[in-house]
ZADOFI-786434 format. One record per residue (C-alpha): residue in three letters; x, y, z. Coordinates in steps of 0.2 Angstrom, whole numbers, padded with zeros to 4 digits, always signed. Layout:
<rs>
alaXYZ...
</rs>
This chain:
<rs>
met+0523+0365+0396phe+0520+0356+0412lys+0505+0344+0415ile+0495+0349+0431ile+0490+0335+0442ile+0479+0339+0457his+0479+0326+0471arg+0461+0320+0476lys+0462+0328+0493ala+0468+0345+0486leu+0453+0344+0474ser+0441+0342+0488glu+0449+0357+0497ile+0447+0367+0481asn+0429+0362+0479ala+0425+0369+0497ile+0431+0386+0492pro+0419+0400+0488asp+0417+0403+0469glu+0426+0419+0467asp+0441+0413+0476lys+0440+0396+0468arg+0441+0405+0450arg+0456+0414+0455leu+0465+0399+0462leu+0461+0389+0447asp+0468+0402+0436ala+0484+0402+0446ile+0485+0384+0445lys+0482+0384+0426ala+0496+0397+0424met+0508+0385+0433gly+0507+0374+0418ser+0518+0386+0408asp+0529+0392+0423pro+0527+0383+0440phe+0538+0396+0448ser+0529+0412+0443gly+0520+0422+0456asp+0524+0422+0474val+0532+0405+0476lys+0544+0400+0490pro+0551+0383+0496ile+0543+0375+0512lys+0559+0373+0522ala+0552+0359+0533leu+0548+0348+0517arg+0562+0345+0504gly+0556+0348+0486val+0539+0355+0491phe+0535+0373+0487arg+0520+0385+0491arg+0512+0398+0480arg+0502+0412+0488val+0485+0416+0479gly+0477+0429+0490asp+0473+0422+0507tyr+0476+0404+0501arg+0491+0394+0499val+0495+0380+0487ala+0508+0367+0491phe+0515+0358+0476thr+0530+0348+0469val+0538+0349+0452asn+0544+0333+0443phe+0556+0340+0429glu+0559+0323+0422val+0541+0320+0416ser+0536+0339+0416glu+0523+0337+0430val+0517+0349+0443val+0508+0340+0457ile+0496+0350+0468leu+0496+0343+0486lys+0486+0355+0497val+0476+0370+0495ala+0470+0380+0511arg+0469+0397+0519arg+0485+0403+0527gly+0482+0399+0545lys+0476+0382+0542phe+0488+0378+0528tyr+0504+0380+0539ala+0496+0371+0554glu+0492+0356+0543ile+0507+0354+0533
</rs>
């Protein structure tokens, strides 16, 4: 089991999402506790050690620290805005 840590900026991004999409995102983030690489996960080539998970129209940027079994959620945004800001 991995501990899920959501960065405060990512938390404010999640709170700004409509309720239906927010529920789907939070379910996907919760599932990352058992396997962070399940679903549509790919590395972000420009950032070493950072991955993205696709959840509908949204993208979740995260890192995994295997030494302490943590998944750190760094950013959540719609596809177009996500790649422009990362």
